[in-house]
N, C-alpha and C positions, 0 to 999 in steps of 0.2 A: 787085286780085282779078279773076277772069274776069267777064264780063258775065253778067247773068241768062240762064238757058237757055230762057226763054219768048220771047226775041226782042224784049222791050221795051227801052226806053232807061233804065229805072230804074237809078239809081246805088246799088249795094250797098256803096259805100265800099271799105274795104280790110282786110287782116289786121292792119295796124298793129303788127307785131312790130318788134323792134330787134336789131341786132347788137352792142348794148352788152355789155361783159364783166361777168360776175358768176359767182358760185358758186351751187349750189342754195340757194334761200331766202335769198339774200344781201341785205344792206342796200345795198351799192353796186352800181350798174349804169352803168358808165362807157362812154360811146360817142358816136358821131357824131350830129349833128343837121343836118338840111338845111332849106332853105326849105319852106314848105307848098306843096301843089299847088293851083293856081288853079282856080276853077270848080267846086269840090266841097268837101264837108266834109273838112277836112284838119288834124287837131290837130297841135300841135308835136311834133316827133320826127324819125324817120328815114323818108324817103319815097323808095323806090327809083327812081321816074321822074326825080327831081331829080339834077342833076349838079354840085352844089356843097355844101360843108360850111360851116356857120356857127360850129361849135364842137364840143367834146367835153365834154358835161356829165356830172355824176357820178350823176344819178338818172334813171331811166326806168321807166315801167310798160309791160309788154308786152301789146300787143293791145287796148288800151282805146280807146274812141271819144271821150274827153274830153281837153281839155288837161291835162297833168300833168307832173310831173318837170321835167327840164331845169335842175336846180340847179347853179350854178357852172360855166358853160361856159368851156372853156379852149381857146385857139386859138394854135398855133405859127405865127408869121408871119415873113416876111423884110422886110416893109415895114409901118410902123405904119398905113398907110392900108388895109391888107388887112382885109376883114371877111367876105367871102363867096367862098371859094376853090374853084375848079373841081377835079373829080377824075373818074376813070373807074373803073367797076366792075372792069375788068381789073386794076386796081392795088390791089384790096382782097383781104384774106384775113380770113375770119371763122370762128373755131372756138370750141368751148366754153371760155370763160375767156380767150380771146385774140382781139384784133382788130388789123389793120394796114392802113394805107392810105398811099399816096404821093399828095399833092395836086399841083396844077399849080405851086405855088411850090417844088416839089422837096423839101419837108419830108416825111420818113418818120415817121409816127406809129404807135407800137405800144403797146397797152394790155393789161394782165393784171390779174386781180382776186383778192383774198381776200374774206372776208365783208364786213367793214366798211371795207375799205381797198383800194387798188389801186396799181399802179405803171405809169408811162408812160415810154416811151423815145422821145425826139424827136431825130431825126438831121437836122440842117440841112445844106444843100449847101455845098460848098467855095466860097470866094470870095463869101460872102453873109453879111450880118448875121443875128443870131439873136435874135428877140424872142418874147415870149409875153404874150398878153392873158388876164387872169383876171378874170371878172366875178362879183361877189357878187349874183347874181339868179337867178330861175328863169323857166320859160317862160310861166307864166300868172298870176303874182302880181307886181304892179308896184310894190310897196313896196320901198324901198331896203334893201339889206343893208349889211354892214359888211366892210371888208377892211383888213388891215394887214400890214406886212412887217418882217422883221429881216434886214438884209443880212449882218450878222456871222454869224448862225446859219444863213443861207441858207434861211429859212422864210417862208411866206405863210399867213395864217390869217384867219378871219372867219366870217361866216354869210350865207346867203341866205334870204329869206322864201319859203315855199312853201305850198301848200294851195289853198283855194277850189276843190276838185276837183268837177267836174260840178255847179256852182252850189251846192255844199254850203258852209255858212258856216264860217269859221275858217281861220286860218293857223298855221304853226309855223315854227321856224327849223331849217335844215340847216347845222350847223357843220362847218367843215373846217379841217384843218391839213396843209399841204404842205411837204415838205422836198426840197431840190434838192442834187445832187452837184456843182454848179458855182456859182461866185460870180456875182452879178448886181447890176446897178444897177436901181432901181425908182422909178417915179413913180405917183401915184394921181390919179384924177379921179373924185370921187364914190365909187361902189362898184366902180370898175374900177382894176385895177393893171396896169401894163405893165412887164414885166421885160426887161432887155437883157443878153444873155449874151455878146455881142461888141460891140466898139466900132463903132457904126453909121457912123462916119466913115472907118473903115479896115477893109476886108473881111478876113475870116479867110483864112488860106492853107490850112487843112485843114477837113474837115467837122467840125461840132460836134455831138456827141451829148450830150444833156441827159437825165438821169434824174430823174423827179419821183415821189416817193412821197407818197400822200395818204390820210388817214383822215377819215371823216365820223362824225357823231354827231347825235342829236336833242336832246342834253342840254347840251353845252358844247364849247368848243374844247379844253379840257383832256382831255375824254373822247375827242375825235377823235384827239388826239395819242397818248393811251394805246392806243386801238384800233390805230393804225398801229404803235406800238412792239410790241404783243403779237402782232400777226398777221404783220407783214412784217419789222420790225426791220432787221437787217443783210442780209437776203436780197437777192440781186441779181435782175434782171429775169427771167432764165431760170429761176431757182429758183421764183419766184412763178408763172410760167407753168406750170411742171411740176406744182406743187401743185394749181393750178386744174384742169389736165388730169386729174390722178389723181383728184381729187374727183369730177369729172364722169364719169370712166370707171367709178368704183364705182357711182355713182347710176344711170347708164344701163344698167349690167350687171344691174340688178334684173330686167330682162326681156331675155332673149337669144333672138333669132329667127334661124332658119336657113332657107336657101333663098330663093325669091323672086328678083326682079331687084334689081340694085344700086339702081335708082331707088326701088323699094318699100322696101328696107331704109333708104335715106337718108330717105325720107319718114317712116318709122316712128320713127327715132331723132331726127329733127328734132322730131317731135311729143313724144317723151319729154323732150327738152331743154326745150321750151316748158312742159311740164307741171310742171316743178320750179323755176320762176322765182319763183313767189309761192304763198302769202303770204311776206312778206319780214321779215327780222330787224329788230327795233325797239329792242332793248336793247343796251347796250354790253358790252365784255368784262368790266366790273366789275358787270354786271347792272342798271345804272341805265337808266331810261327815263322819259319824261314821261307824266303821267296823261292819260287820255282825257277832258279837259275844258279849259275856257279857262284854268284856273289853271296848267296845265302843271307841276304839282308833280313834283319828282323822286321816283320810286319805285324799288324794286329787285325784280327777278324773283327767285323762290325759287332758292336755291343749286342749281346744276347745270341750271337751266332757262332758256329763252329766251322773251322777250316778242316777239310778232309783230304786224305790221300788214299792210295791203293785202289786205283781204278783199272780193273782188268776188262777193258772196254770191248774188245773183240768177242770175249767170252760171255759177258754179262748183258749185253744189249738185248739179246733175244728173249730170255725168259726171266731174268732176275730183276732188272730195273723196273719193268711194269709192276711186278709184285711189290717191290719196296715202295714205289711211288703211290700205289693204292693204299698200302697199310701205314706208311710213315712219310707222308708228303712233306712235313716240316723238315725232317732230317734230310730228305732227298733234295728239297729246295736248297738247303745249305751245301749239299754235295755239288749240285749244278753250279751254284755260285762259286764254289771252290775251283771248278774247272775254268770258269770265266777268269777268275783271278790268276790261275796258273797260266792261261794263254796270254794274258797281259804281261806277265813276268817273263815268259820263256821265248817269245818271238812272234806270237800272233796266232798260232794254231793251238788247238787243244793237244795235250800230251796223248800219245797213243797207248801207253801202258805206264801209269804213274806209280812209282814206289818211292816213298819219302818225297824228296824234291827232284827225283831223276825220272828220265823218260826213256823207254825202250821201244824199239820198232820190231819186237819179236813176232808180232802178228800184223797182218797187212790191213789196208783200208783206213778209214777214219771212223772207227767204232765209237769214239767219244762223241762225235756229232750225233750219231744215232742214239747214244745214251741220253743226250740232252733232249732230243726230239721225243724219245720214248717217255722220259720222265714227265715232260710237259703234257703229252697226250693222256697220260694216266694219272694226272692230278697234282703233280708238283709244280706250282706256279710261282712260288715266292723266291725268284731270283731275277737277275737283270736280263730279261729276255731280249731286249734290244741289243745289248752287247753280245749276247750269245748268237743272235741272228747275224750280226756283222762278222763275227769270228767264223761262223759256219760258211757264209757266202764267200768271204775272203779266201777261205781254204778251198772251197769247191771250185773257184775260178782262178786259183793260183796267184792271187794277190799277196797272200801270206803262205809261206811254205814250210816253216820250221818251228820247232819247240826244243830248246836246249840242244841245238845243232843236230837234231834228228829230223829228217825230212818226212813230212806227212804227204801221202799221195805222190811218191816220187815219179810215178808214171803218168801224171796228170796231163802233161803237155801232149804226149802222143795220144792219150785217150781222147782228149778233146779234138785233136786233129783228125784221127782215124775213126773215132767212134768205137774203139775197143783197145784193149791192151795187147799189143803185138808180142809174138813169141820171140822175135829176133831183135829186140831193141833193149838198150840199157834202161833200167828204171826199176820196175817192180820185180821182185822175185816171184816165182809162181804166177806169171801174168794171167794165165787162163782162168784159174779159180778166182784170182783177185779181181778180175773184170766183174765178176758177180758181186763182190763186195762194193766196188765202186758204184755199180748200178743201184744197189740197195741204199747206199749213202745218198746218192742223188735223189732218190725218192723220199727218204726220210727228211733231208734238208729242205726239199721242196715243200713237204707237208708243214714242217715247222715254220718256215719263213712265210708261208701263206697264212698260217694261223696267227702269226705275230707280224702284222703289217708294219712296214718301216715307219718310225716316228718322225724321221727327218723329212720336212716338207719339200726338200729339194728332190727327194726320191719319189716322185709321183708319176713319172713317165720315162720313156726311153729304156735303154739297155738295163740299167739297174732295177727298174721296176719289173722288168720281164724276167729277171733271173730265176725266180721260183718256177715260172712256166718253162724256162729253158731246162732247168734241172729235171722237171717232170718228163719232158721229152727225152732227155739224156738217160733217164732211168730205163729206157728200152734198149740201151746198148748191150744188154745181156744177149739179145737176139742176134747180134752181129758175130757171135762165135758159134752160131748154129748154121752149118753149111747147107743151103737149100739144094745143092747138088751133091749131097753126101754119098749118093750111089757111085759117084766117080772116084771115091777114095777106097783104095783096096782094103778089104776086110772090115770096113765100117758097116755094122749090121742095121743101123737105124739112125734117125736124127739124134744128135747128141752134142753137148758142149765139146768143142775141140780147139786146139791151138791154131792160131792164124798168124801169118807173117805180115810185116808192115806193107808189103806190096799187094796185100789182099789175097795172096795165094794161101793155100791150106797145107799144113804139114801132113806127114803120113799119119795114119790112124793111131791114136795114142789113148787107149782106155785107162792106162795107169802108167805113171812115170817113176823114175828113180826118185827116192824119197825127196819130196818138196821141190822137184825141179819145175813142174808145171802146175801141180795141184797142191795147195797148202793143206797138209794133213788130210788128204783125201784122194779121190780119183774122179774120173770124168763123170761117171754116173751119179756119184754122191753129190757133186756140184751141179749137175744138170737140173736137179729139182730145186735149187736154191734161188727161186724167183718169187719171194713172198708177196710182192705187191701186184703181180699179174699172173696168178696161178692158172687161170683159164687160158691166158695167152700162151703160157708155157705148154700146157697140155695139148693145145691146138697145134703147137709147133712139133709135137712128137708123132703126129699122124704120118704113117708110112706111105700110104697111097693117097695123095691129096686129090687125085682125079675122082676117086670113088668115095673117100671118107673125110673130105675136108670139113672141118668144124665138128668132127666127131670126137668122142671121148674114149672109145674102146682101146685104141693103141696105148694111150696114156695109162689107162687102168691096167692093161696087161703088163706094162713096164713096172708099175708100182707093185702089182701082185708078185712078179718075179723078184723084184728088188727087196721086198720085205719078207721073203721066205726065212731070212735070218735077220736077227735084230742088232747084232754087234759084231759085224764082219771085219772090222779093221779097214785099213786103206789099201792093202796090196792084193787081197783075195779077189780072184776073178772066177766066174762072173760076179760083178760088184754086188754088194749087199749093203743094206742100211747099217750105218755105224752110229747107233744112238748115243754112244759114249763120247761123241765129239760134236761140237756145236753146229757145224754145217748140216748135220742130220736132224737137228731138233724139230724143224718145221715139217719134215716129211710125213710123219704119221697122220697129220691132219689134212693131207692133200685130197683124200677121198671126199672131203666135205665140199670140194669144188666140182664134184661129179654127181651123178645120180645114185651113188653107192656110199653114202656116209656111214652105213652100218660097218663098212670095212675099217674105217677109222676107229669106230667104237671097239671092234674086236682087236685091232692092232695095238691101240693104246693100252688096253687091258693086258695084253700079252707083255708089253714092255713093263708095266707097273708090277705085274706078278713075277716075271721071270728075271728082270734085270736089276731090281732094287730089293734090298732086304736089310734086316736089322742084324747084320753080321759084319765082321771086319772086312769081308769082301763084298760089301753090300752096294757098291757103286760101280757102274759099268765104264767109268772113265775118270779122268781128272775132274774133281769137283769145281776147280777154277773159281775160287772165291764164292761158291754157292750157285754157279750157273746150272750145274746138273741137278742140284737139289731143287732149284726153282722149277725146272722142267717137271720133276716128280710132283711137286706141290700142285701145279696147275693140272697135271694129268689126273691126279687123285680127286681133285675138285670137280672135274668135268669141263674145264675152261682152258683155252690156250691163246695167248696174244700173238697170233700168227703173223700179222703184218706190221712191220716197224712203223711207228708214228701214227698208226690208225687205231683209235680207241675202241676196241671191240675184241671179241673172242670167237675162235672156232670151238665148237662144242663136242663133247664126248660124254659117255656115261660116267657119272660119279662113282667113286669106289665105296664111299661111306653112305649109310642111310640118311645121315644128316650132317651138314656142315654149316657153321655160323661164322660169317666173315664180318669183322668189325672194321669198316673202312676208316681211313684216317680223317675223313670229314665228319665222323661221328655217326654215319648211317650204317645200317646193318643189311647184309645180303644173306638170306637163308637158302640153302640148297638141300633138297631132300631127294632121296632115291628110293622109291618104293620098290621092294624086292631086290635091293642091292645085296650082294654084289653081282647080280645078273648084269650082263654087259650090253644088251641091245636096247636102245631107246624105242619105246612104243608111242610115247606121247610126252610133250613138255608143255606146261603152262607157266606163264610169267605173270605173277600177280593175278592168277586165276583165269587168264586169257590164253587160249591155245597159241603156241608159237611153233610153226611148222618149218623151221629153218635151222640148219646146223651152224648158224652164225648169230651172234647177238651183239648189238652195239652197247658200249659202256654206258651211254646216257640212259639206258633202260635199267641200269643197276645202281648208278652213282647216287641216286636219291633214296636208296633203300629198295629192296625187291625180294620177292620170294620165287625161286625156281623149283618147280615140282616135276621131277622126272618119274615117269612110269616105265619100269624096266622089265625086260623079259629075256628068255633064253634063246629066242630065235630072232633073226633079222626082221625088221618091219619096213614099211615104206616111208616112215617118218623122215622128213627133211630131204627126201629124194627129188622133189620137184617143188621147191618153195616159190611163193609168189615173187614176181620180178622185183618188188620193193624190198624183199628180204633175202635176195640172193647174196651169198658171201661176196664181199667186195673183190674186184679184180680190175686194176687200173690200167687202161690203155695209155699210151704216151700223150694223148691229147686230153687226158683227164676223164674221158668217158668210161663206162663200164664195159669190159670185154663181154660179148654175148655168152649166154649159156651154151654149153657144149651139147651136141645131140647124142642122146643115149641110143644104144642099139634097140632097147625097148624101155618104155616107161615102167617103173615099178608098179606092180598090180595089174598090168595088162598082159595079154598073152601073145601079142604080136607087135 
């Protein structure tokens, strides 16, 4: 990825995406692996700066920063000593569902995918032996797998151990069954098989093309074989490639953009591609999957439904889940039901980061509850909302605490007692920033549990009935880490999120801490702005002189102006800057919409779209995190952003393209036009022909089909600067009322 734009040498890592072949939400992701990059954090997978391939493994996670996947690497070789084969990017082709590369050993490898299966075509050079090495292992689990072959049937099968994702406990098996179209001789050594397709002592006189069809399963070799038979069967390589292409074409056509440059369209559809890679299918064609616990009991998804895994909850709840729920509500409904089943299996709470049937607490908070609330708010309704509601409330009030021996919300007891996560108590790592995650979760669960009233007739009054209201009040706990007497703290320049001790005293001023000690992947200023549900309340809290400017917006705007001078500042740089490449900063560009200066959001979002994303190998400003960052780009390019978790609506900005057509999952169509795009300043907006003078729009104005016509210009206008009270962007006080509009220094269009 590009270096930080502050000029520091801080390493912001990479996008960590992969050209592995898959279909939308597919189980298999078959693609190349390279050596890691030295001198930096470089998890196993595909790294563009490297010029050699170590294998083509069957599982990959897209955009994640932890070792993962890499199950069953397969390497076509012309010499049994080969293990790390050079290649050039000029000899690669990567398309949705298809990958091809010719390596320096002159073997042409082509891959295509179905959901739980794939097909590879390996063309060996003339006058050369043809070998293939298959290893029953994965990239980050060092337990041995198992491999066997049947030369008569021309098959190889077995399993690789995988899991231990991001320090999370637990492993699982990835079973595979591969069938070849050519006879082979095979030898095994431990969990490695070497196949010989030609006589190594006598060179072939013609090039040798070998087709390999492979299915995978988390249940058994038999299921892997059945997955392969059901999805690919007798289809040849080109037929599978076409099916994958057609599947992606349909998915990507959910949003059709017109105009703009070729690079802009390529960047947009690359983001769309990344946005539909995960969550991934976990159940087999017969519906079987393994339970989300160490027993790994074989279970069965309800008829006609799919069980899913790979929930990167902390990353994806902000931008990706609302997009997927709008465009693919049926699949997302199954995903939410999958989380419900997982919680029932694993101990009562949702998994924090699920990979296979394992759970990792690599990121804080209860992002999975926010995922469920977001999915429901944005249109995914076909799941057991009553069970989801019970799981969320049980977790929020500490009645259930674990999933697969991983504690969700480990600081909850102190948080409920004190009203904040204290800096000097055992429980949550990075308590100061995580306090903001707890407050966001409280708000989202309150919204969901209010939207889904309890069906139990016994829960009609008393404490249980009041829990959604209690959570709404608790969502204001973010403010308890803003010291009203901040001037008494040496070197603290203004009101800001800060660590606090359990005795209510404040620590010394800490704008940035040693990596991850107080602020998770960020710093004080970056997390100060992370109050999505009460942004006007936050901005009011940033007033320096409350005697003179109470209820005013100018100090908050000044802070945002300074903070957004740079777009991807990383975590350690001071004075702190926006870090758009990491999730806590996703909401910040739209904050100006909660002031009288929404034109600054329009300019800022366009800077981000133009400067931080591109159709290049370094085209992402951070880890893509299973499509989270790509989701941000898609919304920004459309002119919409789901700013507030569990609130169905959008903060508005200027669209990048002259026209975008969004095919909602309910069959309705939303058309967005941008007259004079790519000019960045909104002059006027009409919704279905009626003027809309607000930088916020509710989803219910779009969900039945709508037309948004933006008139754009090159200079800021007063559009949206003083919307009618009924159209003010939402900002929820702890009692559920709307936080009042902040006072501008001057109203736009006036002179005093």
